[in-house]
N, C-alpha and C positions, 0 to 999 in steps of 0.2 A: 075859204075852202082849203083843206089840207092838200099837199102835193106829194105825189109819188114819182121817184126817178127810176126809170128802167134802163139798165146799162148793157143789156144783151139783146140779141135778136129774139123776138117772141112771135107767136102766132098773132095775127092782126086783131083777133078778138079781145085781146087783153085790154085794149084802151076803152072800148065801150063798156066792157064788163066792170072795170074800175069806176068809170064815170057813173054808171048806174047806181053804185053804192056810195056816191058822194065824193069821189076823189078826182082831183085834177091830176093829169098825167103829163109828165115830160118823158117822151120816148126817145132815148138817145143811144142807140146801139153802137154808134160810131165813137162814143166818148172814150177818151184815154184816161189812164189812171191819174195823171197829173191834174186833169180837169175835174175828176171825181173828188180829189183831195181839196181842190179849191172851192167846190160848190156844194159839197155834201151837207154843210151846215144849214142849208135852206130847206131841207126836205124832212117830212115826217115819215115817209115810207120809201123803201128801196127794194127793187126786185132785181135779182142777179141770176145768172146761170153759171158761167165758168170763166168770165173774162179776166177777173183778177181776184186775188185773195182779199177777203174782207177782214183785215187784220186790225190790230190795236191802233195803228197809225190813222186808218180811216175812221175807226169807231170813235177815237178821241175827238175828231173834228165834227162828228155827227151830232151836233148839239141838240137838235130837235127830233132826232130819229126815234120813232115809237115802235117800228117793226121792220123786219127784213124778211122778204119772201125769197126762197130758193126754188127756182123753176126746175124741179127734179127731186130726187130722193136724198142724195148724200149731202152731208154738212161739213165735209172735210176741208172745204175752202173758207169756212167761216171760223173766226175765233169765238167759239161758243162761250167760253169763260168770260171774255171781255164784254160780249153782248149781254150776258146775264148779269154781270156786275153793274151794267148801266140800265138794267131793267128794260132792255130792248127785246121785244118778243120775236121769236123765230117761228116761221111757218115754212113747211116744205110740202111736196106734193107726190109722195110715193104712190098714192092711190091713182094718180094720173097716168103713170106709165108702167104699173105692175103687169097689166095684161100684155102690153107690148113686150116687156122683158121676158115674161113667162113663155110666150110663143116663140120668141127668138131663141131662148135657151133650148126648147124642144127642137127647133130647127137645126141648130148647130150640133147638138148631140146626135141627132139622127144622121146629119150630114157626115159627121165623123165616123159613126158606126158603119155607114154605107158607102164611105169613100167617095162621096158626091164630088168633092173638090178635085180629086185626082181624076176620076172618070171623065168629068167635063173637059178638063185640060187635055187629056189624052185623045179624046174623040175629036176635038178641034184640031189636033195635030195629025189626025188620020190613023190613030192607034185604037183598035177595037179589042180590048183585053178583058174578057169576062172573068177568067180565073183570077187574074191579078186584082180584080175589084170585088172579090167575094166579100160580102158584108157580115156583120155581127148583129144578132137580134137583141133587142132590148128586153123582150119578155123573159121573165125568170131572174132578172138581175135585181140587186138590192141597191137603192139609191140613198146615199146619206146626204142630207141637207144640213148645212151649218148656217144657222141664222134663220129663225122662223117668223120673220116679220111679214110685211106686205108682199115682198118679192118671193121669199121662200114659200109662203102659203100659196101664192098664185102659181108658182112652178109645180108644187105638189098637186094642186088641182088638175093641172094639164097632164100630169102623168097618169091620171086615171084612165083606164082602158088599155094601157100598155102591158098589163100583167106584171108589174114590178112591185116589190116591197119598198115602201118609203119610210125611212127613219129620219127623224128631225131632232136636232140638238140646238138649243138656245140657252146660253148661260144665264141670260137675264129674264127668263120666263119660267113659270111653273104651270102645270096642268094645261098645256097648250096642244096636246094631241087632239086630233080631230078625224073626220071621215077620210081625210086625204093623206095623213101622215101619223105615224106612231111616235109619241114622245120617247126619246132614247137617250142614253148616256153616251159620252164619247167612246167609252170602252166597247159598247155594243156596235157603234159605227166602225171602230177600228177592226172589230172581229168580222163584221158581216158585209161591209160595203164593197160593191164592185165599181160604183161610180160615186165620186165626191163632188157635190155642187155647192159653191160658195155664195152666200147671200148676206154678207156681213159688211158693215160700214168700215171705212178706214179710220182706225184709231191707233194710238200708240200700242195698244194691246194686240191689234190685228195686223199691224205693219210687219210684213215678211213673216207672218204667223206660220205659213207652210214652209218650213225649212227641212233639212235632211232628217233631223230627229223626229219631227212630226210625221213625215211620210213613212218612216220606218216602222211606226206603230201599227200601220195597217197590215193585217195578216195576209191579205191578197195583194197582188199587183192590181192597180186601179186605173180608171179613167178619171181625168179632172175636167170639170166644167166650171169656168170662172166668168161670171157676168157681173161680178161685184166691183172690186177695185184691183187694179194691176199690181199695186204694191203689197198685196196679200202674199205674193210669191215672186221671187226674183227670177230673172232670166237664167242666172247661174244654176239655181235650184232646179228649174224646169229642165235645163239641158242635162244636168247630172242624173236626174230621176228618169228621164227618157232613155238615156244611154245605159243606165243600170237595169232598165226594164221595170223599175218600180212603178213608173207611169207607163201604162199601155198606150196612152194617147191623151191629147188635151184639146179641148174646144175653148178658145180664148176670145172673149169680146173686149178684154181690157189688157193693158200691158204695164209693166213696171214703169216705163217712161213712154208716154203716148206722143211726145214730140220727137218723132222718129228721125228728124234731121238734127237733133240735139243730144244724141246719146253720148254718154261718157265713153272713153276708150274701152273700159271693161264691159259696159252694156253692149256696145257695138260688137265686140268679140263674141259674146254669148248669144246675141241676137242672130248673128251670122250663122252660128251653129244651130240655133233653134229652127230657123227657116229651112234647114236642110232635112228636117224630119217630116216625112210624109204623113205621119200619124198625128199631126197637129193641124188644126183648122183655125183661122184667124178671121175676125170681123172688127171694124174700126169703132168700137164703143158705140154701137147703134142698137144695143139690146132694148133700150126703152124709147127708141127714137123712131116713131112712125108718124104718118100723117094724122092719125087719130089721137095719139098721145100728145102731140104738139098742142092740140086744142084742149084735151082733157086736163092737162096740167094747168092751164089758165083757169078753167072752171073750178078745179080743186083749190087753187091758191086764193081765188077771189071769194069763194065760200068761207074759207078760213079767215080771211081778212075781214069779211063782213061780221063774222063771229067775234073777232077781236074788238071791232068797233062797238058791237052791241053789249059786250060783257066787261071789257076792261079799259077801253080808251076813252 
């Protein structure tokens, strides 16, 4: 029987699900990188979340590895080129947490527009300020979605009923407009968007994609919603755009550096400035992280692994 190593915490359903399709499972969420390097040669399958980068050093030692499963959507912690060179199949599970992320994106956007984060803190401190917490309505706004994969599509679907125009841009697709979003060029989004929502993976192309020059292309001052990857925009750019007024506000589920005790001096400087802005709302990368998605991710991964077994392995 082939064996799969799981190196991150997963919903408990993952073990019986894999066993049902013929896999022996070693569930070792406590394992350290050094131990992975020593033992990876034994396994035909590997499931990861975010414990460590699956780089060439690990891949070169994975003599028997047939597939790697990423419990989530992003592949930025995997050396995809090295895996493909070894013909190691990659499966991920964006279908498992797209609903969670879409709902969270709506929640933090509405929270930002209605100053929920500020009003809650003020009332707890005995301050009842209605005028200071006057909100902004979503109806009538234009939302520009960058990246129209599983996450972007799920978010667009949730925007139905809010009376917004939804424009979507995806560099790597054609004819993707649907009942929930109109296919658009970036020029159209630059001209019309009131809200910019990111749904792109982290690649060399998208790393710090939102810089000063990018934001200045927008005709209007805009709101930013980022539930994608923190390194799509730096703390420095966020602060400068907020201070100039180009960003009217930001709802951020991700940060340039999410190890907040390990900021560089420059990151710490700009983060300290960023958190002084009341028109920014933060959540700790939980957009796709619900009780339901925790289990749905397993179901999605195992269905794809079963398909690999049936078709290619």
